[in-house]
N, C-alpha and C positions, 0 to 999 in steps of 0.2 A: 097380218101386220106384226103380231106378237112373235110369230115364228121367225120373221126376218130380224127382229131385235135380238132374238136368242142366237141365231146362226151367225150374224155379222160379227159379234165379238169373238166367237169361236174361230171363225175364218181368219180374222185379223191376228189372233194369238197364234194360230198354226202357221200362218205365213211369216210372221216375225220370228218364230222359233226356228223355222226352216231356213232363214236367211243368214244364219251364222252370227246373230247378235250375241249369243253366249259362247259360241265356239271360237270366234276370233280372239277374245280376251283370254279364254282358257288356253289356247295354243300359244299365245304370246307369253303368258305367265309360265307355261311349261318351258318355253325356250329360255326365258330369263332364269328359271331354276337350274336348267342344264348349264347355263353360262356360269352360274355360281359354283356348280360342281367343277367346271374347268378351272376356275380361279382357285378353288380349294385344293385341287390336285397340284397346281403350280405352287401354291403356298406351302404345301407339304414338302414338295421338292426343295423349295427355298429354305425351309426350316431344317431339312436334313443335311444340306450341303455344308454348313459350318462344321458339323461333326465329322463328315467325310474329309473335309479339307484338313482339319486338325489331326486326324488319324494319319493321313498320308504325309502331312508335313513332318511329323515326327520321324518318318522313315525315309523321306526323299527331299532333303534340303537342297540337293542339286537341281531339283525341278521347280524352283520357286516361280519361274515365269509362268508355267502352266497353272499353278495354284493361284497365282495373282490374277490371271485371266479369269479363272472360275469365280473367284471372289468378286471381281469387278463386274462380270456378267451377271452374277446373282444380284448384286446391288442395283444394277441397271434394270434387271427384269422386275424386281420388286417395286421399282419406282413407277412403272407404267401400269396404270389402272384403267379399267373401263367400267363405267356405270351401265346398268341395263338400258338406260335411255340412250346410250351412245352405240348400241348394237346395230343401228341402221346407218352408222357413219363408217364407210369403208376405210377412211384414213385412220380413224381411231383403232379399229380392229387390226389394221395392218401394223400400226405402231406396236401394239401388244404382241402380235405374232412375231415381229422382228426381234423384239427384246427377248422373247422366249426362245427364238431360234438361235440367237447369239449365245444364250446360256447352254442350250443343247450342244452347240458346237464346242464350247469350252469344256463341257463335261466329256464329250467324245475324245478330246485331246487328253484329258486327264486319264481316262480309262486306257488309252493307248500307252500312255506313260507307265501306267501300272503294269501293263502286260510286259513291258521291257524289263521290269525289276521283279523277278520271281519272289524275292524275300518279302515284298509287300503283299503278294497274294497269300502268303502263308500266315499272315496275321489274322487272327480270329475276328478282331474288331472290324478290320477293314472288310472282310468277307461278309460280315453281318450288315455293315452299312451299304456295301455294294449291292447286296440282295435287296435291302430296303429301297435303294435308289432304282433298281431294276423294276421292282414292284410298283414304285411310284410312277415310273415312266409308262408302265402298262396302264395304270389308273388314269394317267393323263390321256393316253390314246383312247381309252373307253369313254372318258368324259367328253372328249372332243367329238367322238363318233355320236354319242347320245345328243350332244348339243346340235350338231349338224342335222341329225334326224329331226329334232324338234323344230329347227329353223325351216327345214324342208316342208314339214307338215304345216307350219304357220304360213309360210310364204305361198304354199299351194292353196291354202284356205282363203287367203285374202285376194287371190288372183282368179279364183274359179267361182262359178255360179253354184250355189246361192251365196257362198261366203263373202263374195265381193260386195254384196249389198250390205251385209253386216259390218264389213270393214269400213265402208264409207259412213255408215250411220254411227258407229261407235266412236271413232276418233280420227278418221282419215289415216288408217293404218299404213305404215311404210314397211317395205320388206326388210327383214333382218339380214345381217351379213353372216354367211357361214365362215367357219374357221378354215383357213387354207394354209398349207405349208408355203412360207415365203422365203425360206432359206434356199439359195441356189443349190440344186442337186439333191434336195431333200427326198426326191422320188427314187433315188438310187441308194443302194447299200454302200456304206463307206468302205474304202479299201484300207486295210491295215498293212503297213510295211514296217519292217524292222531293220 
């Protein structure tokens, strides 16, 4: 009788620990942290753009339209926010992705404009800012990749045994939405024509 009393709690503890009761929230928090990294990378880009725009504006008044588009796209992109609780809402994630895609498109047009005017490329400040922007875009790509990996791990855990048990016990876990390119043609390299 005493042996059964000792073994029963141990068996229950082992079965609960193996069912993902701790793993599911851990993976969910990891995905939320990775989402914060994505947002931080986009914020870095948004903070860098005004400096880039001002530097280019000083040398390229004739290209106001492109600069205006970049400024408007930046303003629009910084208005769209997603809280970690909204990561399971495909529409919210898509709105964020579309705003960031519009900014990426405007930045692409700006860089093509700069290529047309060699005197801009010779400016030391512009080259430094362009390098920062390129590094930021790389950080964004890494942050998105890390976020998508965390989402994959979380979604796999809540859908497979034994994690599915913990997912239901913990809080009725819902799959999180991975970040996807929503800009048409984002899967192809842009063509630059002069």
